[in-house]
N, C-alpha and C positions, 0 to 999 in steps of 0.2 A: 725481875719483879712480877709477882702474880697479878693476873688480870682480874679486877673485881667482878664478881658475879652478881647480876641484878636479881633481887628477890622478885619472883613472879607469882607470889601467892596472894596478890591483890592487896598487900599491905601498903603499897605505894601506888599513887596514880601516875599518869604519864609525866606530868609536870614535875613531880617529885623524883621520878627516875632520871630526868634531865639533871636535876640538882645532885642526885646520887653520883653521877659520872663526874660532876664538877668537884664535889667534896672529896671524892676518892682520887682525883687527878688521874682518871682512867686514860692511860696512854695506848690502850689497845686500838688497833686501826679499824675504823668503821668503814671508810671509803678509800678506794685506791684507784688511781687512773694514771695513764701514761700519755704525754702529749706527743705531737708529731716529731719532736726532736729526740724522743726516747727518754725524757726525764720523768721519773716516777714521783707522784705526789701522794702521800698518805695523810688522810685526815683522821685524827684520833677522836675517840668519843669525848675526850676533854675539850678539844677544839670545837667539836660539834655543839656541845652544851653551851660553850661561851657564845657561839654564833647564834644559838637559839635565844639567849638572853638579849643579844643585840637586836634581834628581830622583835622581841617583845617590847623593848624600849621604843622602837619605831612604829609599831602598829597600835600601841596603847601607852603613850607616854605617862609615866607616873601612876599607872594603873587607874587612870581616871574613868569615870562612868561606871555603869553596872557590870557585874560579872555575867558571863554567858552570852554576850552579844554575838549575833551571827555575822560572819564575814566570809563572803564568797571569794574564791580564788579561780580566776580564769586567766591562765598565764602560759605563754609558750616560752619556756625557759629550761635551763639545764636541771637534771634531776637532783643534783646536789643543792642548788638554790631552792628548788621547789620543796623538797622534804625538810630542809632547814626552816623554811617559811612556815610549814605546817607545825613543826615542833615549837617554833617561836610563838605562834598563836596560842597553842596549848599552854605554854608557860605564862602567857599574858592573861589567861582566863578568858580568851576569845574562842568562840567555836568556829573553826574553819569549815567551809563547804567546798570540797574539791570538785570542780565542774570542768568537764571537757570542753575545750574551745571548738570541737568539731560538732557540738550540738547545734541544732537549728535555733534561730532566734526565738521562735515560739517555745521551744523546750527550755531555753535559758530563763526566759521571763516567767515561765510556769514554775521552775525550781526556786527562783528568787522569792516569788510571792508565796509559794507553798511553805517556805521556812521563815517567812517574815524577815528576810535579809535586806538590809538597807546600806550595806557597805560592800564594795567590790574592789579587790586588788587585781590589777591587770598589767600586762606589758603593753601599754597603750600604743607605743610607737610601732609595735609589731602587729598589733591587732586593732588598728585605728578604725577601720570600717565597722568591725564588730562592736567596738566601744560606742561609736556614734549610733549604731542601730539600737543598742540597748538603751541608750539615753533617750532616743526619740520614740522607742517602742513602749516605754512605761507610761501609763496613764495617771494623771493627777487624781488623788493627792499622793499616790505611791511614789516615793522618791528614793533614789539610790545614789550615793556618792561614789565616784570612781576614782581610785588612786593608783599610783604606780607601785609595783612591788619594790622592795629594797634592792639596791645594787650589790653586785658581788663584793666590791671593795668595802661596802658598809658592814657586811656581816662576816666576811673573811678577810680582814686587813692583812693577815700574815698567812695566807693559804698554805697549809701543810707545814707550817713552822710556828704555830702558836705556842707560847711559853707562859709560865706563871707570871713572869715580869711584865708581859704585855698588858696594856691598859684594857680593862673590861670592868664595867660597873654592874654588879649583880642587880637583877630585876627584883623589885619587892614582891613578896608573897602575898596571898589573899588574907583578908582579915579572918575568914573562917575557912577551914580546910575544905577543899573540893571533894564532894562525895564520889565514891566509885560508881554510883548509879546515875550521876549527872552526865548529860550528853557531852562527849569530848569533841566529836567531829561528825560531819555528814559526808556520805558518798551518795552516788545515785546509780540506779539501774541503767541498763544499756538502752532502754526504750525500744526494744525490738518488737513489742506488741502495742505500742502507742507512745504517749509522752513518758519520758523517764520519771521514775519515782525517787523521791529523796529518802535516804536510809540513814537514820541516826545510829551512831555507835557511842555507847557509854564508855567511860574509862575502864569499867569491868570488861566490856566486850574487847577493847583494844588489848588489855593485858592478857586476857584468856586466849585471844588469837595468837599473841606472841609466844605463849607458853605451850602451844599445840605441838604434839609429837611430829607433825608434818615438818615444822621448821627445825626441830631438834635432829630429825633424821637427815634432812638436807645438810645441816651444819656438819654432821659427822661424816657425810659422804663427800661434801664439797665445801671446805672451810673458806675458800676464796671463789665465790660464785659470781659470774658475770651477769649483771641484771640491767645493763644500760639500755637495752632495746625495749624495755617496758615503758609504757606511758605512765608518768608519775601520778596523774590524777586518778588512775584506775585502781581498784581495790588490789589487784595482783601487784601492781607497781608499788603502791603504798606499803603492802605487806613485806615485799622483798627489798625495797629500797629504804624503808624506815624501821619497821618492826624487827626485821631480821638482823640488821647490824646493831641497833640500839638496845633491843631487849635480849636477844639471844647471844650477842657477842661475836657474831660472825663478821667477816670482812667481805664487803661486796665490791666487785670491780664495776666501775661505771664509765660512761663515755666522758672524755675530758670536757670541761666547760668551754663553750665557745664565747660566752659573755666575757667582757672585759671588766676590770674593777670599776670603771666609770660609765659603762655602756651596756645596755641590754642587746643581746644578739639572739637570733633564732638558734635553737639547739640543733645538734647533729641529728639528721633524719636517719633512723635505723634502716640499714640494708643488710643483706646477707654477708656482704664483704666487710663492712665496718664493724659489724657485730663480732665476727671472728677476729678481725685485726685488733680491736680494742681488748678483747679477752686474752688473746695471745700476748700482747704487749704488757698487760697488767699481771701476767702470770696466773691466770685463773685456773682453778681446778675443775670447773664445770661452767655451763652457761645456760641461759634461757633462750630457746629458739622459737620463733613464730612458725606455724606450718608453712607459710610462703618461703621462709628462709630455708627450711629443711628441703624443700623441693630443689632449690638452687644449689644447696650444698651437695646434694646427691649427685649432681652432674659434674662435680669437681673432685678429681682424685686427691688434689692437694688439701682441699677442705676436709675430705673424708679422713685422710691420714691425721689431721690435727684433731678432729672430733674423736677419733679412736684413742687419742692420748689422754682425753679428759676422763675424770671419774664418772661423770654423768652429764647428759644433755637433757635438760628438763623442758617441758612444755606445759602450757595451761590454756584455759579457754577452749578453743576448738582443737581436738586432737588431730594428729596426722592421719592421713588415710592409711588403711591397713597395708596396702601394697607399699606405700612409702616407708612406713615404720619397719616392715619386714625387710625391705631392701637395706635400710640403714643398719639394723641389728645383725643381719647376715654378713655385713662387711665389718662388724666388730664395734659398732657404735653402741654405747649403753644409753638407752632411753629411759626416762622416768617421768611419770605423770604427777603434776601438782594440781589436784582438783579442789575446788572450793566454790564459794558463791559470795557475792557482795553482802548477802543477808546473813551468812553464817560463818564466813571466814575460811581459812584453810583447814581441810579435814581428812586429807588422804594420806596413805602410807605407800611408798613405792614398793617395799618388800616386807610385808607383815608376816608374822608367824614363821612358817617353814620356808618362806621366800618363794621365788619363782625363777623360771628359766628365762634366758635372754629373749627367747621367742615369744614369751608372754608379756612383752613390754606394755601392751595396752591394758593389762589387768592390774588392778591395785586394790588395796584394802582401806580401812578407815581407822583413825586413831581412837583409842579407848575413851578419850575425853568427850566424845560426842555420842549422843544416844540416837541410834539409827532405827528407823521404822520403815519396813518395806511394804508397799501397797501393790499386790498382784494385779496385773492387767488382763489376765485370762489367756495370754498368748505366750507365756514363758518369760515375759519381761516384768519388771517391777519399778514402780516410781519410788525414788529416794525421798524420804521425809526425815527431818531432824526434829527431835523433841527437845524442849528447853530444859536445861539443868543449871540451876543458879551457881553451883560450885565450879563447873568446868565448861559449860556451854550455854551461857545465858543469852537468850535471843531477845533483841530489842523490838523485833517485829514478828508477827506470826500471821498465818493464813489458813490454819487448820480449824475445822468446825468443832472438833471433839477434844482438842488438847492444845496446850501452849506449844506451838511448834511451827515449822515452815516446810511446805511442800515445794520441792525444787523443780518439779515437772521434768526432771531428767530421768530417762528410762535406762535401766541397767539389766544385764543378765548375769547370773552367777556362774562361776567356773564349774565345769563338769566334775572335777575331782578335788579341787582345793576350795573348801567352803568359805575361806576368808578372803577370797579374791572376787572382784567384780569388774565388769567392763561396761562402759557407757555405750548405748546403741542408738540413742536419739532423744528427742524431746516429746513429752506428752502432747504438746501443741502440734507436733509435726505428724502424728499418727494419721494416716489416711484411712477414712472409713468409706468404702466404696458403696455404690448404690445397692449392692446385694448384701450389705452388712459385713462383708469381709474387711479385716483390718490388716494394714501393713505398715511397718516402720521403714521409711525411705532412707534413713541415714546410711546404712551399710552400702546400699546401691549407689547413692549419691557420692559417697566417699570414693568408691571405685572409679566412677566416671570422672571425678575431680582429679584423679591421678593422671589423666591425659594431659600432657604438657600444653596443648593448645586449647584447653577448656578453662575458663576463668570462673565460671559459676554453673551450678546445676541444681535444679529444684524439681522434684516430682510433684505432679498434681493429679487430681482425679476424685476429690471429695464428692460423694453422692453421685458419681458417674459409674458407668459399667466397666470402664477400663482406665488404667493410669496413663499418664503422659509425662513427658520430660521437657522442661524448659532449660535450654543450654545457652550460656553466654560465651561466645568464642573469644579467645585472646586476640586473634587477628580479625580484620574486617571481613565479615561475611554478610552479604545482602540477602536476607531470606525471601525477598520479593523476586529475586532472580532464581528461577527454578533450577537452572544448571548448578549454581553455587550451592543451593540448598541440598540438592541430591548429593553433590560432591562432599559436602561437610557431613551429612548424615552417614555416608559410606565411610568417611574417614574415621568417625568415632564408633562405628557399628561393632567392630570386634570387641571393644571394651564393654559396650552395652550388652553384648551377648554374654560376656563373662559375668556382668552384674545380674543378668537374668538367671544365671545358674544358681545364685544364692537367694533368689527371690521365690516366694510361694508362687505356684503356677498362675494364680489369679492376678498377680501383680507384675507379670512380664511386660516389658516395654516393647512395643512394636515400632518398627522403623518409621511408619507413617505417623506415629504419635510423638515424634520428636519435634518440638517447636524451638526455633532459633531466635534469640533476642535481636531486636533491631539496633542498628549502629548508634542512633541518637537517643536510645532509651535503655540506659544501663540498669542492671539490677540495683535495688535499693540496699544500701549497706549501713550497718551501725557504726558508731565511732570506733569499735574494735576492728572494723573491716570485714566482719562476717555478713553474709547475705541475710537480710531481714525477709523471711519467708512470706509472712502475711502481707506486707506492703508490696513486695515484688509480685506476688500472685494477683493482688488487687490492681497493680499497674498493668498487668497483662491479661486482665479478665476478659476483655473484648476479644483478644486474639485466641484465647483458650476456648471461649464459646464458639468462635468461628470455626476452629479446628474440629471440635466435636460435631458441629452442625454440618460441616463439609463432608466429614466421613459418613455421618448418618444419611445424608441426602444423596451423595454422589455414589457411594459404594465403590469407588475406584480402587480401594485398597487391595492390592494383590492381583487385580485382574490383568494388569500389564505383564506380570511375571508368568502367568499361566495361559493367558489368552482366553478366548471364548469357546464354549462347547460347539462341536460341529453341527449339532442340532439340539432341539429341546425335547428329545425323546429320552426315556429312562435309560435306554441302551447307551446313548452317547453321554448322558449326564453322569452316569455312574463313574467312569474313569476320570472325568473332569473333577467331580466332587472328591474322589479319592485323592487326587493330586493336591487339592486345596487342603483337605483335612490332614494329610500327611505333613504338609509344610507347617500348618498351624500347630499341630500337636508335637511336631518334631520327632515323630516316630512312625513306623509303618502301620497303616490303618487297613483293617479287613472290612470290605464293603458290606458284608452280610451281618457283622456283629455290632452290638450296641456301642455307639461312640463313647459313651460315658464310662463304660466298662473297660475301654481302651485308653483311658487317661484324658479324654476331652474334658474341658472345664468351661465355666460360664464365659470367660474372656474369649476362648476359642470360638464358642457358640456365637457371640456377638459379631466377631469378625467374619465368620463364615456366612452369616446372614447378610452382612454388608457386601460381601463379594458376590453373592447370588443376585442381590438387588442391582449392583453395579453392572454385572454381566447382562441382566435383562434390559437395563437402560441402554447399554451400548448396542444391544440388538434391536432397540426401538420396540420392545415388547411393552404393550400397554398395561400388562398385569404386574409390572414392577412395583407399583404402589399398593398392590394387594397382598404382598408378602407379609404374613403375620409375624409379630415380634417373636412368637414362640415356635416358629416353624421347625427349627432344629430339635427342640425339646419334644415336639409332637411327633416327629419322624426321626428317631434317634439312631438310625443306621444310615450309611451312605445309600444303600439300596432303597430303603423306605423314603429317604429324602428325595432321591432321583425320581421316584414314582410320584411323590407329592408335587414336585415342581412341574413334571410333565402334565399332571392332572390340572394344575393351576393354569398353565399355558393353554391347554386344550379346552378345559371346561370353565375356567375362570374362578375355581374354588378348590380348596384342599380339605373340605370338611370331612371329618371322620364321624360316622353315626354312633349313637349310644349303643346300638346293637353290636357294632364292631368292637367297642370297648368291652362289652359284656362277654362277647365271644372270646376275646383275648384273655380275660380273667378266667373263664371256664377252662380254656385250653391249658393255662398255666397250672390251675388246680389239678387237672387231670395228669399233667406231667409229674407233679411232685406229691401226689397223694396215693400212689400205688403201694401196696404192701401193708396197709394199715389193718388188714383183716386178721393178721397173725396175732395170737394171744401173747400176753406178757407173762413170763415165768418168773416168780419171785426169786431173788438171789440173796444169799447170806452176805452181810456186809462185814468187812474186816475191821472197820473203826467202830469201837464199842461205845459204851456209856449212853447209848440211845440218842446221842446228839446228831444234829443234822450235818450233812456234808454237802456243801453247795457249790455249784459251778455258776458263776455270774459273769455275763459278758458286758462290755461297754462300761467298765468301772472307772474310766478316766473322764467320762462325761459328767454333766451336772447331776442328773438323777442317779446314775450309776455310783458316783462317789458317795452320795448320801446312803444308798442301799448298802454299799460295802461297809461304811462306818457303822451302821446299825447291826449288820451281821457280825462284825468283829467284836462289837461291844456286848453281844448277846451271849449269855451263859448256855443257851440251848443249842449253840452252833459249835461243832467240833473243828470244822475246817472250812475254809473258803478258797476255791480256785478262781482267781481273777483272770479271765481270758480276754485278751485284747489282740488286735492285729499288730504286726511288726511295724516299728517306726524307726526314725533316724536316731532316737535315743532309747535307752533301755526302758522297759515298761515300768520298772520300779521307780525310776527317776520321773517318768511322766505321771505316775500315780501320786508321788510325793508332791509334785507341782499342782496337781488337781486338788489335793486336800488343802494345800496352802492357799490356793486361789479361792476356795470356798469356805475358808475359816474352820475347817474340820480338824479334829485332834490328830495330828500327824504321828503321835506316839502309837496310835492304833496300828500303824503300818509295821511296827516292830513286833507285832504279835506272832507267836509261833503258829497260829491258825492259818495265816495267810500264805498262799502259794501263788506267785505271779507266773502266768503262762503267756507265751506269744504264739499265735497260731493263725490259721486261715480256715474259716468256716466253709469256704467253697470246696474244700477237699473233704472227702468222706471221713478221713482220720483226723481232720482239723489240723493237719500238718504237725501233729505232735509226735514225739518219740514213742516207740511201741510200749516201753515200760510205763510211761505216763498214761497212755491210752488205757492200758490194762488196769492201772490203778484207779482211773476214773470209773471204768466199768464195774470194778469190784466194790467201790466205796460210795459213789454218789447216791444221795437221796433226793436232791432237788436240783433242777436246772432252771435258772432265771435268765431268760434271753432278753437283754436290755439294749442291744446294739442295733441301730438302724440308721440309714442315711436320711437326713431331713432335707428334702428339696422338693418344693411344690411345682417346679418347672418340668421335671422329667416324666417321661412316659413309663408305663408299666414295665416295658422290656428293660429299662435301665435299672430296675430293682430286682431283676431275675436272680442275680448272684446272691442277693440277700434272702430271697425266698428259698433258693437252693441251700444256703447255709442254715436256714431254719430247719429244713428237712433233715439235714445232717445232725443237728443237735437233737431233734426228736428221735432219730435213730439211736443216738447215744443214750438218751433217756430210756428208750425201750430196752436196750442191751443192759442197762444198769438197773432196770425196774425203778426208775426215779420219776418223781413228778416233774412236769414241764410247765413252767409259767412264762407267759409272754406279755411284755408291757406294750400294749397296743395304743391306739390313738383314737380320739373322737372323730378324727378325719375319716375313719373307715365308715362312718354313718353319714357322710356328706350328702349322699343322694336320697336320704330318707324323706318321704312325703310327710311334711309336718302337719298336714290336715288330718293325718291318721293318729295324731297325738304324739306324746313323747316316745322316743326310741325305746323299744322294750329291752329289759335287762335279761335277754336270753339270746341264744345263738341264732343268727340270721343266715340262711343259706342262699338267699336271693342276691345275685351279684349286682343287681341294679341299685342296691342301697349304697354302694361304694363308687358309683359312676361319678367321675369328676376328673381329677388329675391322677398321674401315676402313683403318687404317694398315697392317696386315698385308696386306690384300687389294690 
């Protein structure tokens, strides 16, 4: 007999779909479970529909009262009972509110009041203290009646064996048909950023969620999916335990009910073992695994062998760490992401379009029924936003200022070669903006650290600070007040932290001294889903974090014990001591006479180097320790110059560099790079005709450079544009495309035949370009626009020498090509102008004193 197919075109609301299964006597299995004795029980959609009618009679006898009354469910019960209770409320014209019993009392009272809910169904015997707290926590005149949920025997009197001859009285329908746009039920957010928010779902929302390609794809891959480990009150649980079997027609394998026909009992607590056991016993073709379960399965060869036999192992909510997912897929386990949100429902596809390799398990696409909008963040990541579409993706709530839609705050990056695949990399709320304006997404680093078996939680911190830190929660007891235990634990996790540092931008490296270990009686704050609540946890440890930064700033002990003290405070002895420190900090060999920043030193290295100098001075009882300027490394950007500055400080009590010295340094650099300008320029014939300009433009991936490039490509007077940028980890064409997308420029311009993307190095005389490209530039260029420059107000002039050198090389190219040379300068070059002389004149100034200030000005 053919299984009836539910129409999912929004012609029926959910209550009518329940009656559809009843009228069609749909014997297709909705729920399947196996008890401890090995007996299999199958619950058909026909039996489920009858059970929903029985619930309706119990929660609203005779359909008395008004339609659409709110009824909250806070129950610790089996998923079969829970989802039948939800369906029965919908059949009765009652609006159920699925509330987690793990919420705080404050959150529960807030949710009840927010939805004007005055009825509450609970398992009172199992949640007696919570029930009493709710009753006493409500202030008059607000009142809530608390009732027990129906018993298993009341709604499933013939569990697994319901027949048409069994007694069941149909529940009366409404006087007027329930509109698709009326609220069907309420869910709530996790409350990770404050009190949870109530989220209304209309019947249209519910049916559209059930018709998403996300569930159709899962049904085709795993027609008997094990979903028992999911919390039934959660959106993910409601979707897979209710919509998946009742709307799509899939069979879901659930945990066997622990409740008796006449007694409520606590449901089975999901573990890695019983999740697999129940799935295996029920003959599942796939299962849902929590990240914590995946960690434990990875350690068991028996579990791995079983997981390999499944069509797919899915996960939702927090994804597995990259190392964990890689380890599972390399051993033959097929992983699949089920991505969605309580506000928008399921929206992902595990293998869209041309599909993906097993190693790309973390990447997924989006179903066509949703309208995706990407908001670039300027660092190669994008925030996912969903726009409302009444036909396929109607959103009942929104938070966008310019359109009806929802900003998820989830950050993604796109696949380098498969444009329909994306990977989640973090949350917009989680982005750390450091004191120097640099941004970093901590998620990938935290995931790697969480792969350590003895780490239970990890959060990076450092907002508005000069360097990041890491808060770690050990799985075993570690007393951070015991210095020996603290050092031992830091050393234990350090190899993995170093691996995490390899994938981090240089300014976001975690130093061993910046690892903060949580206190035994002060666990990280977690949401009902079990994930760490970042904001609340950081607030909980705010005092410890402040103390850590203050200690490092004041003591400067960081690293001193590893290297020791200099044998004296003379430049001769300071130079090797500082070379050792800088080499350790930069993780590369440092030349003492060369500029540190040209050797890869960054702002974070600079901060720690200053701390180590201060710490060494204090340990030597030098009174000048407090006189170390914040910018001492920037002001003396080579080991040799820094050694001389520290010697001068200890000897004379200051490190002041006179304006005359700054001017002399500028004049010396001008002399170094201005030789040979006396030679005349011989006009050369150009190979590219039509009288159009041929332009070499540097810095095209920056803000100004992107706009200049767009204007040149759109101009009819330009024949060709060579976009020259330094080499990076990704191809320049890909970086250019991202730069245009980030600034809202027309990306189609990049397909122009005018554009030639080049990667080179301006510090080399030939720009590190192939000989044929160099010759072509010499033969064809008419204009060079030099628009690439390092923006850093901290660094000395010497740190910019490579840029000055590169400018001279571009001028030489312009000379060879008889091309005009344009340089995008800065008003900072007039920083030293005496304003009493009036406005800065719009003519060439040859006096170096007008630029005296910092290295960028000079």
